[in-house]
C-alpha angles and dihedrals in degrees: 000000000000089000090051091051091048092051091048091052091049091050091049090055094057109096115239118211113244116245113262122231110225114232145076123311129195126217136180123307095013095305119144144182130205122208120197135178118244126215089253099041093110090057100038103030088227125131122192118241134193126192127211091251093056100261114136140177147135125290092232092064090078096245096107126036117200116214110172108280094357136068127208118211106181102301096341122096123208122198124213112254111234098232124178112241122200114181116199147170118219139176128251107178106306094341131091113218129197120233146160134207115216115196126184121224113289118263118212112257095001137090119204127236114258121223134186110209111222113205131230124224096301120126098204117112104265096202090062104031112022114111101192097076088055093045087056093045090052087059094051098265125130111233133193117203128184138182111255114245109281094021133093112341096339121110127235135050123300111253143152099230101141093200094053092043091050088053088052090051090051091050090049089051092054090050094046092052091047093053095044096041111154093007104082137062110205131003136218151146131258118198129180127198106328086012085072088073095041102044097056090043090056099034100098094043089049092052091235120186089197141004126211123193128189123199092341133148135240094198132080122264092259091054089049091059092046091049092051091052091049091050092049093051093044091053088049089058102257121143139219095287092059092042089056091052092045089054088061087057096048090046088057096046091043092052090051090053094046091049089051092240091295094113142357099084095121091056091049093048090051095054091045090053092046100045108011095105095048114113092236094053094075091052094063116116112143121152093306111337096093092052093048092050090053092062128074123236095257091054092046092051091049102038108010100099095043091049103041109013107044103108103073090248117173097226094192095042110169098232095167093047092055093043090056089060096055111111099186127085112261140208119205118189114198130203102216097210098035109157095182094047106024102208111205099087090045091053092047092051093046088054089051091053090050090053087052089058106265118140104237127155113204120197120181124195114204123227094018132129132201111319091033088274128155117223149182118236127215123217090260090057097255113144129214117200115233105175146323106277115266114257098027097101092045092048091055092047096047095045092049089051089054101251134082127197110185146232101081103179107282094334115140122207106220113221100177 
């Protein structure tokens, strides 16, 4: 009994972290923090936080102390921003999708911009876990967030059909404008990663006044895989001759994907026979090529489509064709060392569109990878993310508001 009492007293003496209230918090001189729940928060007691300068972490690392409606970061106090939340259910075709409008406090004589955030390829419920709507709200922008079809409280099956997802974004836009009627100035879409394919595709149907894209691609999904393979081999020290041979390989695996594993096996067998014993061949990963090369023909015929081609993806999606139809001004933010979305072809094509007369701002952040993250790199090439690059969040906010005031960290506005 005495032992039990002693243990109870010892447990009572251990400090317990206060629960964090998800949302946006304002600090001095325009600084802000965003706190979001994680899927494992109930088990770990850790909330995710993001700062205006791109730093991020977990609340259980001691960097942020939650105290009701305030946060303490060292000696700085942040106060929770009293946003207006409007949950909703809305229709997209035959599906009912789950969404929420987040509106910052009203400012006398001004109406905020309104943005629909278009997701990437993630499967997590955006209404509960996405940080970008709150990062925008912290900067005085109204944001509408919705669970992607087949995730969270939205109906349907998860897929990566850009045309269907663009229709969902247009339906979300209609709902966002209905809910915020009379309380916003201009309206647009923000898409990250795969959202860089979806947002331009849906822009005209959504009635967008602007489109912003972060770390997106202006190539089709087959080109993305080929670009990743080329980047991997270049970083490994291989030259143009090997890259040309590797392109034969990615053409074969890409054709197999585009033909939905119904044909293309002879082409794949030929490149395996021609290059399979080369030292560089075993280094190939890409988006899918490495995995396809690891399987024999019988397995690919039996399991290939279920394993690699089960998300209704348009493998030869005409990204440039749809971009040429976009009427609204656009911002494209590029991660200069993006391994998942190698950027050079995208930048070249954006410049082509600008020469054709489209209004596109291009900002490139050096030494950043997918997600606009900075990183450290080990001798074997493995990267460890350290933070979102400083200036990225503020660039998005200012451009969406209709004004930019550089500098934005190390971001470089490309003029040609």
